[in-house]
N, C-alpha and C positions, 0 to 999 in steps of 0.2 A: 426472406424471413425464416425459410425452412432449409434445413442442409440436405434434405432428402425429398424424393417426390414418388410416387406410386403410379405407374402409368398403367390405368385401366380404362382409358376412353375418356379422359377428364373433362373434355369439351362436351362430351355427350351429357355425361353426368351432371355438369354445371347446369344444364338446362334445367334440371328438376330440382336443384338444390338453390339455385340463385334466388328465386322468388321469395324465399324465407327472408333473406338478408337484404333483399333490394328493394323491399315494400317502402322502407323508409325514404327511398328516393322519390316517390311519387310527389309531385307538386314542386320538386326542386328545380331550379334554374340552372342550365348549363351555360354558365357565364365565362366569358373571357376577360375578366377584370385586368385592369393593369397589374403589372408585376408587384409583389409585397417585397419589402426590402429583404435584404439578404438575412438567412437564417439557419441556426444549426440544423443538421438532419435530425430526422424524427427522433424524439426521445420520450421517456416515460412519462414526461410531463403532456405529451401530445394524446398518447394513449397508453393506459397500462399494460395493455396485452403486448405492447411493443418494446418492454423492458427488457435490456439485454439483447436487443437486435440491431440490424443495420440494415437498412434499405435494399432490397433486391435490385438486380441491375448491375452489369458490369460498368464501372465508372469510367474504365478506359475507353469502352465502346461508345458510351453516351458522350463523352469528351471530345470523340474522334480521333483517340489515339491507338486503335487497333490496327496493327498493320495489315494493308490490304483494304482498309476500309476507304471507299472514295470520298474525297473532299464534299462537303457540303450534304451528304445522303445521312439522313436520321436513322438512328440504331433503333429501329421499329420495334424489334423484339425485345430489347432491354428496356426502352421506354414503357412498353406494356408491363413489363415484370415490375418495374418501379410503381407504375400507376396502381398494379394490384396490391402491391404491398400497402400503401397509404389506404387504399379502398378497403382494406381488410377491417379498418377501424371504424367501419359503419356500425352504429349502434353505441360507439363510444363518443364519437364525434359527428358534427352534422356534415352533411354533403359539401355545405359552403366552407366550412373550416378545412375538411380534407382537400378540396380543390385549391384552397389559398397554399396549403402546405405542400401540394405537389407543384404549384406554380413556383415557390421558393425553392425546392429541390431542382427543378428544371433550370432556373437563374444560376443555381450554383454548379451544376453539374453539365450543362450543354453549351457548346460554344455560342457565342453571342449572335452569330448569323443564322443560328437554327432555333434560337429560343421561341420566336414568334410561331415558326412551324411546329414545334414541340407542343405549344400551348394549345394551338389550333388542333393538332392531333387530340390533346387531352378532351378538348370540346367535343369532339367526333366520337370518342370513346365513352363518355358520359352519356351520349345521346343513346349510343347502343346499348349501354348497360340498360338504360329506362326502357327502351324498346324492347328487349330481352324479356324484361318484367311482364309486358302486355302479351309478348309471344307465347309465354309460358301458360298464360289464361286462356289461350284459344282451345275450346272443347274439342275441335277437330284433331289436335295434337296430343290428346289424351292417350294413356296406354303405355305399358310396360314391355310389350312384345318388340321383335327386332324390326318388325315393319313400321311401327309407331316410333321407334328410336330413329330409324333411317328418315322418316318424314320429318321428324324435329330437327335433325342435322341438315337436312335440304333448306328448311325453312330458316334455320339460322345462318346459312350460307347465302341465302337469298336476301336476308335482313342486311347481312354484312356488305353486301355488294351494292346495296343502295346508299350506303354511309361512308364507305371508304373506297379509296382508288385501289385499283388492282396490286399496285405496289405496296400499298399501307397493309392491305389485306393479307397478302404473301408474307409480309416482312412480320406482322403480328401474330398471324394465326397459322402460317405454313405447315410449320411442324407439328402444332396440335392437330390440324387437320389430317395430316398423314397419320398420326398415331390414331386419332378417332376412326379413320376409314379401315385400318388394318384390324382395331379392335372388333369394328362392326362386322367385317368379314368373317372374322373367327366366330363371331356369336352367331352369325348366320348359318355357318359350317354346323357348328354345335347343337343348334335346333333344327337342323334339316333332318326330320324323321325319315325321309327318304334314302337317305345315305348310311351304309354299313359302318361300323367301326374302323375298319381298313380303309374305304372310301375318305372317311374323314381325317384319317391321319395322313393319308396320301394329299389331300387338298391344303391341310395344314402344312404339309412340307412345301408346297408350291409358295404358299404365301411366305414362308420362312425364307425360301430362296429368292425371293423378287423383294424382300423388304428392303427399303431405301438405306443406304449406308449410315445415314445420320440416325436413322431411327434404330438400326441395329446397334450402333455404338451407344447411343442412350440407354438401351434396354440391358447392354452389357456392362453399363458403367458401375453399377452397384456391386456387381459380381469382381470386375477388376479391383475396386477399390477395396474390398475385402482381401482378395488375394495379395495386394499390395500391403496392408496392413498385417495381415499374417506374416507376411515377410519381414516387416520391420519389427515385428515382435522377435522372430527368430534371430534377427541382427543384433537386438539390444542385448537378448540372452547370451548372445557369443560376443558381446562386448564392443559392437560397432558405436561408432560416435554420431551425434547429432548431424554432422555434415554427411558422413557416409549415407545416412537414412535420407536425408534430403536429396543427395544426388541419386539414390535408387528412385524415389518417388517421382522426381523431375523427369527420370528417364521412362518410367512406367506410364505416368500421366503427362503432365506438363509442369514448367517452372511454376505457374501460379497455383496449382493444385497443390504442388508440395510446399509453397510457402503458407498456404490456408492449412493444411494439416500439420505443420510445424507449430503453427499458432495456437492449433488446438492442444497439441503436446504440452505447450508452456501452460496454457490455462489449465489443462488437468493437472500437471504437475504442481502448478500454484494451488489449486483447490485440494490436492491430497496433501499438501504440506501444512495448509491451514487446517485440515480434519486433523491431522496427527497433532498438531499443537492443541486443538480444542479437546481432542480426547485426552491428552495428558492432563489439562487443567480441569476437564470432568473429573477425572480419576481422584485428582487431589481434592476437589470439593466433595466429592462422595466420601472420602476417606475423613475429612475434617467434620463433615456433617453427619456421621454414622450415626451418633446417640441424638441428634436433632429430631424434632417432630417433621413429619413428612410435608407439611405445609412450608416449613422453613427451609429445608432442603431443596424443594421444587423450586422455590424462590431464588435460592442461589444458583441454582441450575440455568433458570430463565435469565437471570442478571447476565451469568456467563454468554449464553447464546446472544443475547442482545447486544452485547459488547462486541461480538467477533462477526456475526453475520446479519445481513439484511433479512427482513421478513420473507421473502421470497426462498433465500437461501436456507432458513430454518426450517423450511418444510421437507428438506433434503436430510436434515440430520437423523432422523429416526432410524434411517438404514445402516448408519455407522455405529449405533449407539447399542448393539445387541452384545 
């Protein structure tokens, strides 16, 4: 649902934040009802906040098409991302409706021999989310200091171990745990008043040197993408073709990322073309309505906007009308 992420120990922070959104889960049953008929992916009709988005999760991995993926193995991480995408609609839709929507998505994207396992995993994931709400209410886990954060982290891991298998837990939460443990270690160093500034730098350097490769690559990814896009801008200014830019991106990132960035380019160009047409028409309206009352002029502009843009798009127009 989101194109970027900020890694500041999200698993830890979510413990403090989830209760606000998940209190709506209290009393809901984690059912494993029979699959609903095939349906289209989540749309604006399912939850307004999802308008213009696509479900999270790598469809190729979910469908067992990722090279090297063992036959019959669930794509735990991608399933969790898909679950969380739909569960972000809590408050707009009931848990029962969201569960049915996820089950439809499973039917559409997961191999038939894995559908039952994926739905069972969904049931356990919902159980975990509800239990997490109760965990957060435990007064023994209150506090914002590093010791309290570590205690909540351990309690959350213990809770997951009671619900998921080792394979499931590692597949769904392994990367997040590595990120959280690294963030927690850095916080402990930062808050350790017994360490001098130079000692803190030395210990942080040790953490940097021992950081898992996957975590290092993930944290460096935004910087790499920024560098790639700066290169793309320079190439365009020098007359490079879309194919040239695709090959550069595919080499620096991967072919899938290059395809996604090319799609972003096409969407941005289409938007800018629409804005150019709109501004030309707007100029004509202002000229033809120069002597008209302000109310009539505004009505004409509103009609122009409504004829060319959706309600959500119209909110962005002010930035182009200066």
